[in-house]
MDAnalysis code that builds the backbone (N, CA, C; Angstrom):
import MDAnalysis as mda
import numpy as np

u = mda.Universe.empty(357, n_residues=119, atom_resindex=np.repeat(np.arange(119), 3), trajectory=True)
u.add_TopologyAttr("name", ["N", "CA", "C"] * 119)
u.add_TopologyAttr("resid", np.arange(1, 120))
u.add_TopologyAttr("resname", ["UNK", "UNK", "UNK", "UNK", "UNK", "UNK", "UNK", "UNK", "UNK", "UNK", "UNK", "UNK", "UNK", "UNK", "UNK", "UNK", "UNK", "UNK", "UNK", "UNK", "UNK", "UNK", "UNK", "UNK", "UNK", "UNK", "UNK", "UNK", "UNK", "UNK", "UNK", "UNK", "UNK", "UNK", "UNK", "UNK", "UNK", "UNK", "UNK", "UNK", "UNK", "UNK", "UNK", "UNK", "UNK", "UNK", "UNK", "UNK", "UNK", "UNK", "UNK", "UNK", "UNK", "UNK", "UNK", "UNK", "UNK", "UNK", "UNK", "UNK", "UNK", "UNK", "UNK", "UNK", "UNK", "UNK", "UNK", "UNK", "UNK", "UNK", "UNK", "UNK", "UNK", "UNK", "UNK", "UNK", "UNK", "UNK", "UNK", "UNK", "UNK", "UNK", "UNK", "UNK", "UNK", "UNK", "UNK", "UNK", "UNK", "UNK", "UNK", "UNK", "UNK", "UNK", "UNK", "UNK", "UNK", "UNK", "UNK", "UNK", "UNK", "UNK", "UNK", "UNK", "UNK", "UNK", "UNK", "UNK", "UNK", "UNK", "UNK", "UNK", "UNK", "UNK", "UNK", "UNK", "UNK", "UNK", "UNK"])
u.atoms.positions = np.array([
    [110.019, -20.103, 53.978],
    [109.013, -20.581, 54.979],
    [108.954, -22.270, 54.414],
    [109.772, -22.634, 55.088],
    [109.040, -24.883, 54.730],
    [108.073, -24.995, 54.361],
    [107.835, -25.493, 53.989],
    [106.274, -26.020, 54.076],
    [106.133, -27.141, 54.943],
    [104.923, -27.460, 55.899],
    [104.792, -28.183, 57.475],
    [103.725, -28.989, 56.895],
    [103.275, -29.842, 57.062],
    [102.703, -31.223, 57.043],
    [102.381, -31.968, 58.206],
    [101.066, -31.583, 58.937],
    [100.888, -31.900, 60.029],
    [99.614, -33.040, 59.661],
    [100.143, -34.279, 59.953],
    [99.470, -35.394, 59.986],
    [100.077, -36.491, 61.155],
    [98.998, -38.215, 61.000],
    [99.117, -38.649, 62.278],
    [99.675, -39.710, 61.367],
    [100.331, -40.773, 62.169],
    [101.375, -41.689, 61.519],
    [100.605, -42.930, 61.430],
    [99.164, -43.270, 62.055],
    [98.857, -44.575, 61.845],
    [97.835, -44.219, 60.589],
    [97.845, -42.965, 59.990],
    [97.056, -42.684, 59.275],
    [96.918, -42.850, 57.481],
    [96.049, -43.718, 56.978],
    [96.634, -44.247, 55.383],
    [97.043, -43.242, 54.967],
    [96.149, -42.376, 54.956],
    [95.915, -41.390, 53.349],
    [97.309, -40.420, 54.168],
    [97.883, -39.947, 55.637],
    [99.196, -38.945, 55.643],
    [100.568, -40.218, 55.143],
    [100.422, -41.428, 55.268],
    [101.190, -42.278, 54.636],
    [101.278, -42.397, 53.479],
    [100.761, -42.256, 52.617],
    [100.437, -41.869, 50.903],
    [101.198, -40.801, 50.663],
    [100.463, -39.548, 51.473],
    [101.248, -38.093, 50.816],
    [102.412, -38.235, 51.182],
    [103.038, -38.569, 52.664],
    [104.324, -38.558, 52.921],
    [104.726, -39.654, 52.098],
    [104.660, -40.627, 51.286],
    [105.351, -41.349, 50.668],
    [105.515, -40.092, 49.605],
    [104.420, -39.694, 48.734],
    [104.560, -39.064, 47.069],
    [104.954, -38.104, 47.292],
    [104.773, -37.126, 48.504],
    [106.199, -35.751, 49.033],
    [107.633, -36.321, 48.537],
    [107.846, -37.532, 49.566],
    [109.271, -37.681, 49.035],
    [110.258, -38.295, 47.742],
    [108.629, -39.291, 47.081],
    [108.919, -39.186, 45.659],
    [109.631, -38.642, 44.601],
    [108.548, -37.432, 45.499],
    [109.065, -35.753, 44.008],
    [109.901, -34.613, 44.687],
    [110.214, -35.278, 45.579],
    [111.879, -34.671, 46.068],
    [111.568, -33.297, 47.096],
    [110.133, -32.924, 47.503],
    [109.765, -31.889, 48.025],
    [110.260, -31.885, 49.781],
    [110.555, -30.760, 50.087],
    [111.583, -30.733, 51.004],
    [110.947, -29.879, 52.307],
    [110.144, -30.760, 52.990],
    [108.853, -30.051, 53.523],
    [109.382, -30.742, 55.816],
    [108.578, -30.096, 56.338],
    [108.828, -30.394, 58.084],
    [107.372, -31.268, 58.251],
    [108.138, -32.572, 59.195],
    [106.679, -33.190, 59.347],
    [106.409, -32.715, 60.367],
    [105.417, -32.451, 61.076],
    [104.329, -32.425, 62.402],
    [103.627, -33.255, 62.828],
    [103.504, -33.899, 63.625],
    [102.812, -34.725, 64.596],
    [101.488, -34.227, 65.034],
    [100.336, -34.195, 64.265],
    [98.852, -33.466, 64.789],
    [98.620, -34.157, 66.275],
    [98.632, -34.775, 66.317],
    [98.365, -35.506, 68.113],
    [99.224, -34.702, 68.838],
    [100.225, -34.988, 68.846],
    [101.225, -34.808, 69.745],
    [101.905, -32.992, 69.872],
    [101.100, -32.296, 68.728],
    [101.313, -30.861, 68.593],
    [100.367, -30.256, 68.096],
    [98.935, -30.485, 68.224],
    [97.625, -29.975, 67.723],
    [97.624, -28.645, 67.741],
    [97.250, -28.279, 66.372],
    [97.242, -26.870, 65.762],
    [96.505, -25.832, 66.919],
    [97.127, -24.611, 67.223],
    [96.505, -23.591, 68.421],
    [95.401, -22.445, 67.399],
    [94.616, -21.951, 68.529],
    [93.623, -20.745, 67.848],
    [94.039, -20.277, 66.681],
    [95.248, -19.702, 67.390],
    [95.849, -18.765, 66.581],
    [96.369, -19.156, 64.729],
    [96.751, -20.753, 65.125],
    [97.325, -21.054, 63.783],
    [95.776, -21.275, 62.763],
    [95.027, -21.863, 62.910],
    [93.848, -22.232, 62.707],
    [93.221, -21.091, 61.863],
    [93.114, -19.855, 62.806],
    [92.852, -18.487, 62.071],
    [93.464, -18.136, 60.843],
    [94.430, -18.467, 61.172],
    [95.469, -17.819, 59.627],
    [95.927, -18.845, 58.973],
    [95.822, -19.931, 58.575],
    [95.365, -21.318, 58.073],
    [93.849, -21.280, 57.244],
    [93.267, -21.372, 57.824],
    [91.470, -20.941, 57.509],
    [91.514, -20.134, 56.219],
    [91.803, -18.983, 57.212],
    [91.577, -17.762, 56.147],
    [93.024, -17.699, 55.049],
    [93.982, -18.289, 55.474],
    [94.954, -18.499, 54.351],
    [94.877, -19.692, 52.909],
    [93.528, -20.467, 53.308],
    [93.568, -21.555, 52.660],
    [91.494, -21.397, 51.901],
    [90.884, -20.243, 52.102],
    [90.603, -19.814, 51.565],
    [88.934, -20.885, 51.123],
    [88.800, -21.742, 52.244],
    [88.003, -22.730, 52.137],
    [86.744, -22.548, 53.226],
    [86.257, -22.938, 53.168],
    [85.014, -22.935, 54.020],
    [85.676, -23.803, 55.976],
    [85.507, -23.299, 57.121],
    [85.993, -23.999, 58.147],
    [85.920, -25.398, 58.353],
    [84.714, -25.615, 57.917],
    [84.178, -27.027, 58.250],
    [84.979, -28.437, 57.504],
    [85.685, -27.392, 56.116],
    [86.686, -28.687, 56.043],
    [87.421, -28.999, 56.610],
    [88.324, -27.937, 57.710],
    [88.760, -28.234, 59.002],
    [88.697, -29.197, 59.681],
    [87.425, -29.710, 59.438],
    [87.128, -30.740, 60.338],
    [87.327, -32.493, 60.041],
    [87.755, -33.765, 60.517],
    [88.204, -34.689, 59.955],
    [86.598, -35.094, 60.533],
    [85.556, -35.350, 59.628],
    [84.006, -35.861, 59.358],
    [84.509, -36.918, 59.639],
    [85.724, -38.088, 59.267],
    [85.272, -39.232, 58.996],
    [86.007, -39.952, 60.335],
    [86.500, -38.934, 61.068],
    [87.176, -39.562, 62.920],
    [85.967, -40.069, 63.562],
    [86.680, -40.949, 64.272],
    [85.845, -41.485, 65.459],
    [85.438, -40.415, 66.457],
    [86.805, -39.603, 66.806],
    [85.902, -37.982, 67.916],
    [84.743, -37.560, 67.472],
    [84.845, -37.376, 66.012],
    [83.756, -36.376, 65.589],
    [82.614, -37.352, 65.502],
    [82.787, -38.469, 65.513],
    [81.110, -38.756, 65.099],
    [81.109, -38.972, 66.381],
    [82.240, -39.552, 67.964],
    [81.349, -39.431, 69.539],
    [80.950, -38.537, 70.016],
    [81.775, -36.964, 69.855],
    [80.817, -35.924, 69.953],
    [79.681, -35.177, 69.114],
    [79.030, -36.168, 67.893],
    [77.994, -35.691, 67.269],
    [78.471, -34.073, 66.655],
    [79.473, -34.583, 65.833],
    [79.778, -32.741, 65.621],
    [79.266, -32.337, 64.353],
    [78.716, -33.202, 63.409],
    [77.683, -32.994, 62.047],
    [76.650, -32.538, 62.822],
    [75.564, -32.793, 63.466],
    [74.634, -31.424, 64.570],
    [75.040, -30.497, 65.021],
    [76.346, -30.395, 65.533],
    [76.572, -28.858, 66.339],
    [77.628, -27.991, 65.453],
    [78.143, -28.880, 64.597],
    [78.975, -27.622, 64.058],
    [78.337, -26.547, 63.366],
    [76.903, -26.667, 63.039],
    [76.245, -25.607, 61.972],
    [75.792, -24.795, 63.222],
    [75.517, -25.055, 64.869],
    [75.203, -24.366, 65.296],
    [75.874, -23.281, 65.941],
    [77.728, -23.954, 65.591],
    [78.588, -23.065, 66.608],
    [79.147, -21.988, 65.480],
    [79.138, -20.964, 66.684],
    [80.319, -19.681, 65.773],
    [81.683, -19.977, 65.564],
    [82.507, -19.651, 64.631],
    [83.931, -19.575, 63.875],
    [84.580, -19.985, 64.855],
    [84.360, -18.505, 66.049],
    [85.777, -18.798, 67.208],
    [85.266, -20.148, 68.160],
    [84.139, -20.696, 68.272],
    [83.488, -21.936, 69.245],
    [84.039, -23.019, 68.412],
    [84.131, -22.583, 66.898],
    [85.320, -23.958, 65.906],
    [86.307, -24.242, 65.994],
    [86.959, -23.083, 65.910],
    [87.786, -22.506, 66.514],
    [88.834, -23.321, 67.336],
    [88.605, -22.840, 68.411],
    [88.507, -23.123, 70.293],
    [88.444, -24.942, 70.167],
    [87.345, -25.234, 69.507],
    [87.105, -26.938, 69.593],
    [88.486, -27.354, 68.523],
    [88.473, -27.582, 67.489],
    [89.828, -27.768, 66.606],
    [91.058, -27.755, 67.404],
    [91.334, -26.879, 68.211],
    [92.751, -26.504, 68.938],
    [92.633, -27.670, 69.923],
    [91.487, -27.965, 70.384],
    [91.067, -28.963, 71.713],
    [92.170, -30.603, 71.465],
    [91.902, -31.015, 70.517],
    [92.571, -31.816, 69.899],
    [93.097, -32.408, 68.445],
    [94.095, -32.612, 68.285],
    [94.635, -32.792, 66.481],
    [93.787, -33.820, 66.011],
    [93.226, -34.803, 66.451],
    [92.180, -35.910, 65.768],
    [90.754, -35.277, 65.152],
    [90.501, -33.958, 65.322],
    [89.373, -33.371, 65.086],
    [89.855, -32.542, 63.991],
    [91.512, -32.343, 63.691],
    [91.618, -31.844, 62.463],
    [91.102, -32.331, 61.128],
    [91.037, -32.300, 60.398],
    [91.689, -32.885, 58.800],
    [93.138, -33.249, 58.679],
    [93.152, -34.171, 58.067],
    [94.568, -34.826, 57.577],
    [95.079, -34.963, 56.878],
    [95.691, -35.394, 56.134],
    [97.070, -34.446, 56.646],
    [96.831, -33.367, 56.328],
    [97.160, -31.809, 56.722],
    [97.189, -30.613, 56.317],
    [98.834, -30.320, 56.160],
    [98.535, -29.641, 55.002],
    [99.463, -28.928, 54.135],
    [99.615, -27.560, 54.471],
    [100.744, -26.836, 55.207],
    [100.511, -25.722, 55.288],
    [102.020, -24.845, 54.672],
    [101.855, -24.093, 53.655],
    [102.863, -23.746, 53.129],
    [102.210, -22.539, 52.467],
    [103.623, -21.791, 51.887],
    [103.999, -20.459, 51.739],
    [103.021, -19.750, 50.421],
    [102.715, -20.910, 49.921],
    [101.522, -20.383, 48.514],
    [99.928, -21.149, 48.568],
    [99.941, -21.661, 50.087],
    [98.696, -22.125, 50.703],
    [98.647, -22.973, 51.616],
    [97.121, -23.361, 51.929],
    [96.845, -24.043, 52.951],
    [96.040, -25.659, 52.484],
    [95.973, -26.761, 52.684],
    [95.252, -27.256, 51.993],
    [94.819, -28.759, 53.040],
    [93.704, -29.020, 53.532],
    [93.572, -29.876, 54.777],
    [93.064, -31.310, 53.824],
    [93.472, -32.412, 54.103],
    [93.729, -33.499, 53.483],
    [94.446, -33.442, 51.994],
    [94.533, -34.467, 51.804],
    [95.434, -34.883, 50.456],
    [95.254, -34.862, 48.951],
    [95.104, -33.968, 48.071],
    [94.653, -34.309, 47.124],
    [95.921, -33.753, 45.915],
    [96.609, -34.408, 45.044],
    [97.662, -34.260, 44.407],
    [97.666, -33.167, 43.741],
    [97.202, -33.303, 42.681],
    [97.105, -31.479, 42.339],
    [96.705, -30.605, 42.740],
    [96.191, -30.405, 44.024],
    [96.360, -29.042, 44.753],
    [97.424, -28.835, 45.595],
    [98.227, -30.312, 46.302],
    [99.169, -30.187, 46.439],
    [100.810, -29.644, 45.405],
    [100.545, -30.024, 44.617],
    [101.760, -29.826, 43.675],
    [101.776, -28.170, 43.715],
    [100.319, -27.696, 43.101],
    [99.998, -26.183, 43.117],
    [100.539, -25.374, 44.397],
    [100.519, -25.466, 45.422],
    [101.087, -25.527, 46.271],
    [103.023, -25.422, 47.020],
    [102.983, -27.063, 47.123],
    [104.844, -26.864, 46.794],
    [105.466, -26.649, 45.709],
    [106.678, -25.941, 46.392],
    [107.365, -26.012, 44.892],
    [108.892, -26.680, 45.610],
    [109.503, -26.759, 44.563],
    [110.873, -27.456, 44.925],
    [111.883, -27.011, 45.477],
])
């Protein structure tokens, strides 16, 4: 499976991550998160594979997250409700989101991406 990076073209962190991936010579698929937001099934698989708390998959600095006042609402939601919410709009999902055979990581941290990506 070719690694996939879900990203938003106007996101500066996404641009930085894609530039780094290109410079390192990784062969990845780029998926626009706004146009092809993750499904509930994908989110469940990725969350499980990541080993991270589900809250790490939310774009907490995003406008939509703030407008919806999710900081207060998420703690009261079930995981299923959170998956459903994340699947409604790619802008709610932390990006860039790296999905690879070895793991899944929301956000860009070079060390974690190096561990997950293979040349």
